[in-house]
C-alpha positions in Angstrom: 14.4 92.2 47.3 12.4 90.6 44.5 9.4 92.8 44.4 7.1 94.0 41.6 7.9 97.4 40.0 4.2 98.3 39.8 1.2 97.7 42.2 -2.4 98.8 41.8 -4.2 99.6 45.1 -7.2 101.8 44.3 -7.1 104.8 44.4 -3.4 104.7 43.7 -0.9 102.9 41.5 2.6 102.4 42.9 5.5 102.3 40.5 9.3 102.5 40.9 10.7 106.0 40.8 12.2 107.4 37.6 14.7 110.2 37.0 11.9 112.0 35.2 10.0 112.3 38.5 12.6 114.8 39.9 10.6 118.0 39.0 7.4 116.7 40.5 9.2 115.5 43.7 10.9 118.9 44.0 7.6 120.6 43.7 5.9 118.5 46.4 8.8 118.2 48.8 9.6 121.9 48.5 6.5 122.6 50.6 7.6 123.3 54.2 4.3 121.8 55.4 5.5 118.4 53.9 9.2 118.7 54.8 8.7 119.7 58.5 6.7 116.5 59.2 9.5 114.2 58.1 13.0 113.5 59.4 14.6 113.1 56.0 13.3 115.8 53.6 15.5 118.8 53.7 14.2 122.4 53.4 14.6 124.3 51.2 14.4 121.4 48.7 16.2 121.9 45.5 15.9 120.0 42.2 19.4 118.6 42.6 18.2 117.1 45.9 15.3 115.4 44.2 17.6 114.1 41.4 20.1 112.7 44.0 17.3 111.2 46.2 15.8 109.4 43.2 19.3 108.2 42.1 19.8 106.8 45.6 16.4 105.1 45.6 17.1 103.5 42.2 20.6 102.3 43.5 19.2 101.0 46.8 16.3 99.2 45.0 18.8 97.5 42.7 20.9 96.5 45.7 17.9 95.0 47.5 18.1 97.1 50.6 15.0 99.1 50.0 12.1 99.5 47.6 10.7 103.0 47.1 7.6 103.5 45.0 6.1 106.7 43.6 2.5 107.0 44.7 0.5 108.0 41.7 -3.2 108.6 41.3 -4.9 105.6 39.5 -6.9 107.9 37.2 -4.2 110.0 35.7 -0.9 108.6 37.1 0.0 112.0 38.6 2.7 111.5 41.2 1.4 112.6 44.7 4.0 111.1 47.0 6.3 108.2 47.8 6.2 105.1 50.0 9.1 102.8 50.8 10.1 99.7 52.6 13.5 99.5 54.2 15.1 96.1 55.2 17.5 96.2 58.1 20.1 93.7 59.3 18.9 94.5 62.8 15.5 93.1 61.9 13.8 96.4 62.2 12.2 96.5 58.8 10.4 99.8 58.3 7.7 101.5 56.3 7.9 105.2 55.4 5.9 107.6 53.2 5.2 111.2 52.4 2.3 112.7 50.4 2.2 116.2 48.9 -0.1 118.7 50.8 -2.7 119.0 48.1 -3.3 115.3 48.4 -3.6 115.0 52.1 -6.8 113.4 53.5 -7.7 111.6 50.2 -6.7 108.1 51.2 -3.6 107.9 49.1 -1.2 107.3 52.0 -3.4 104.6 53.5 -3.8 102.8 50.2 -0.1 103.0 49.5 0.9 101.8 53.0 -1.6 98.9 52.9 -0.2 97.8 49.6 3.4 97.9 50.8 2.6 96.1 54.0 0.8 93.4 52.1 3.7 93.2 49.7 6.2 92.8 52.5 4.4 90.0 54.3 3.4 88.2 51.1 6.8 88.4 49.3 9.4 88.7 52.0 10.6 86.9 55.0 9.6 89.7 57.4 8.1 89.1 60.8 7.2 92.7 61.6 7.2 96.1 60.1 7.7 99.4 62.0 6.8 103.0 61.2 7.4 106.2 63.1 5.7 109.6 63.0 5.8 112.9 64.9 3.2 113.1 67.7 2.1 116.4 66.2 1.2 114.7 63.0 -1.9 112.6 64.0 -2.9 112.0 60.4 0.1 109.7 60.0 -1.1 107.8 63.1 -4.5 107.4 61.6 -2.9 106.0 58.4 -1.0 103.5 60.5 -4.0 102.5 62.6 -6.1 102.0 59.4 -3.3 99.7 58.2 -3.7 97.5 61.3 -0.6 98.8 63.0 -0.5 99.2 66.8 1.3 101.9 68.7 4.3 100.3 70.5 5.8 103.3 72.3 6.5 107.0 72.4 10.1 108.4 72.2 11.6 111.8 72.4 14.2 112.4 69.8 16.0 115.4 68.2 14.1 116.6 65.1 15.6 118.5 62.2 18.5 119.9 64.2 16.1 121.6 66.6 14.6 120.7 70.0 13.6 117.2 70.8 10.1 116.1 69.8 7.8 113.3 70.7 7.6 110.5 68.1 5.2 107.5 68.1 6.5 104.1 67.0 4.0 101.7 65.4 4.3 98.1 64.4 2.4 95.2 62.7 3.5 91.6 62.9 3.0 88.9 60.3 0.5 87.1 62.6 -1.6 90.2 63.1 -1.6 91.0 59.3 -2.6 87.4 58.5 -5.5 87.6 61.0 -6.6 90.9 59.7 -6.5 89.9 56.0 -7.4 86.3 56.2 -4.0 85.5 54.5 
């Protein structure tokens, strides 16, 4: 993937992750309120996990399979979360993100997701992007709706080794994005 390493989308600046982000990622992902709403953030979350995750992101970015950005506040560049784009051979390209709890409800996830969606459709040969969230996390659904995504379906899947939970799958196609943005 040939994508920029830095994107400004007020009120955030997206930049590629750096090994020096590990302490901040550990701090934010170590919050059970953040981890429980994701499928991939383990809990408890240790600094070695953040270091390994960042190293994996850097390697995957270099291989062209994904691009993961740190979400930072535009004013002071404080890392508040991460957003990523994953390419798939099965043509199920996906968007994912997390934001630290102190920064929920401030528009950071929406700004970051909009920027990555625009990036995907303007720089890559992608026809649709998908995203998924837990039904009990309606805030993620609101982010996806604000980004022009439409709910495709609901699924019940195992979650975090516990009982099955309901997930909502969202999508936006290139045509819908172009209509919404005038691209």
